[in-house]
C-alpha positions in Angstrom: 4.3 -9.8 -20.5 7.5 -9.6 -18.4 7.9 -11.5 -15.6 7.1 -9.6 -12.4 9.7 -9.3 -9.4 8.9 -8.6 -5.8 11.4 -7.7 -3.6 12.3 -5.7 -0.6 12.9 -1.8 -1.3 16.2 -0.2 -1.1 17.0 3.4 -0.7 18.1 3.5 -4.3 13.8 2.7 -5.4 13.5 6.0 -4.1 13.2 8.0 -7.1 11.2 5.5 -8.4 9.0 5.1 -5.9 8.2 9.3 -5.5 7.8 9.2 -9.4 4.9 6.4 -9.6 3.8 8.2 -6.3 3.1 11.6 -8.2 1.7 10.1 -11.0 -0.9 8.5 -8.7 -1.6 11.5 -7.3 -1.9 13.4 -10.0 -4.9 11.0 -10.9 -7.2 12.2 -8.2 -9.0 9.3 -7.6 -8.1 7.2 -4.6 -5.5 8.4 -2.0 -6.1 11.0 0.9 -3.4 13.4 0.2 -3.2 15.9 -2.9 -0.7 16.4 -5.2 -0.2 20.0 -3.4 0.2 18.5 -0.4 2.9 16.2 -1.1 6.6 17.9 -1.0 8.7 14.6 0.0 12.5 15.1 -1.2 14.7 12.2 -2.7 16.7 12.2 0.7 13.3 12.1 2.9 12.0 9.3 0.9 15.6 7.6 1.3 15.4 8.1 5.3 11.5 6.9 4.7 12.4 3.4 3.3 15.2 2.7 5.8 13.2 3.3 8.6 10.9 0.5 7.0 13.6 -1.7 6.6 14.8 -1.0 10.0 11.8 -2.0 11.4 11.2 -5.6 11.8 6.7 -5.1 12.3 6.9 -3.6 9.0 8.4 -3.8 5.2 8.2 -2.2 1.8 7.8 -3.7 -1.2 8.9 -2.9 -5.2 7.2 -4.8 -7.9 10.0 -4.9 -11.1 9.8 -5.7 -14.5 13.6 -5.6 -16.7 14.5 -3.7 -13.5 13.0 -1.2 -13.5 10.1 -0.3 -10.7 6.6 -0.7 -11.7 4.5 -0.4 -8.1 5.7 -0.6 -3.9 3.5 -1.6 -1.5 4.1 -0.2 2.3 3.2 -2.3 6.1 3.1 0.1 8.7 2.8 -1.0 12.2 2.0 0.8 15.3 4.5 1.4 18.2 1.9 0.8 20.4 2.1 -2.2 22.1 -1.7 -2.7 22.4 -1.8 -2.1 18.1 1.8 -3.7 17.8 0.0 -6.9 16.2 -1.4 -5.3 13.5 -0.8 -3.0 10.8 -1.8 -1.6 8.0 -1.1 -0.9 4.1 -0.6 1.3 1.0 0.2 0.5 -2.6 1.0 2.2 -5.4 0.9 0.7 -9.1 2.1 2.7 -12.1 -1.1 3.4 -14.5 0.0 1.4 -17.4 0.8 -1.5 -15.3 -2.7 -2.0 -13.2 -4.9 -4.9 -14.5 -1.6 -7.2 -15.2 -1.3 -9.2 -11.5 1.1 -6.7 -10.0 -0.5 -5.9 -7.2 -1.7 -9.4 -6.6 2.0 -10.4 -6.9 2.5 -7.2 -3.9 0.2 -8.3 -1.4 0.7 -12.1 -1.7 4.4 -11.3 -0.6 3.2 -8.5 2.3 0.6 -11.7 2.9 3.6 -14.8 2.6 5.8 -11.9 5.2 3.0 -11.3 7.9 2.7 -14.9 8.0 6.2 -15.8 8.7 6.7 -12.5 11.0 6.5 -13.5 14.7 4.8 -9.9 15.7 1.7 -9.3 12.9 -1.1 -10.8 13.0 -3.5 -8.6 11.2 -3.3 -6.9 7.9 -5.7 -4.0 7.8 -6.2 -1.3 4.7 -8.9 1.5 4.1 -9.8 2.1 0.7 -12.1 4.4 -0.9 -15.9 2.9 -1.8 -14.7 3.9 -5.5 -12.1 1.9 -6.1 -13.9 -1.0 -6.9 -10.7 -2.9 -8.6 -9.0 -2.4 -5.3 -11.6 -3.9 -3.1 -12.5 -7.0 -5.9 -8.3 -7.8 -5.6 -8.9 -7.7 -1.5 -11.6 -9.6 -1.2 -10.3 -12.2 -3.6 -7.0 -12.3 -1.2 -9.3 -12.8 1.7 -9.8 -9.6 3.3 -13.2 -9.0 4.6 -14.7 -5.3 5.1 -14.8 -4.8 8.9 -16.3 -1.7 8.8 -16.9 1.9 6.8 -16.3 6.0 8.0 -19.2 7.2 6.2 -18.7 10.3 4.2 -15.3 10.4 5.2 -13.6 11.2 2.1 -15.3 14.6 0.9 -14.2 14.9 -2.9 -15.4 18.4 -3.8 -17.8 20.5 -2.1 -20.4 18.5 -2.8 -19.1 14.9 -2.5 -18.2 12.6 -0.7 -17.3 9.0 -0.3 -16.8 6.1 1.9 -13.6 4.9 3.6 -13.7 1.1 3.5 -12.3 -0.7 6.4 -10.7 -4.3 5.4 -8.7 -6.9 7.0 -7.5 -10.2 7.0 -6.1 -12.6 9.9 -2.9 -14.0 9.2 -2.3 -16.0 12.0 -5.5 -18.7 12.4 
């Protein structure tokens, strides 16, 4: 496999990031939003990317192979004083590039960033209990399950799954 490059996202990445997001949403497996609910424009995506770049408590990263964006990760923090030391992330990888270490590379870069960030002490996430591969990666990277929202996600009329809450302290 080609070498993966992790870098800060730029507005020029908006189209590729939206394509990945639409594809992942279309899989209907591991995201709260559905493809029907998603209506982000390229201009809206560019503004959103810029808002993350401009906020020193947030970051947005892309993974590239041969100058093509194949995945991305966003870390968002609260503007509330009592929560400003923490934040959560979401990550999306193009399906043809999963299982190749891209998620691990994005996550490692996030943790490196968080360790160096003067504000961030705790990195959190929520993950569907059915997303076994993601949970395994998070545990390998040192994340700990801190709780579950039982039956939080309704997949259809008779099927519910848990939202697994995980975290890692980056300032030990």
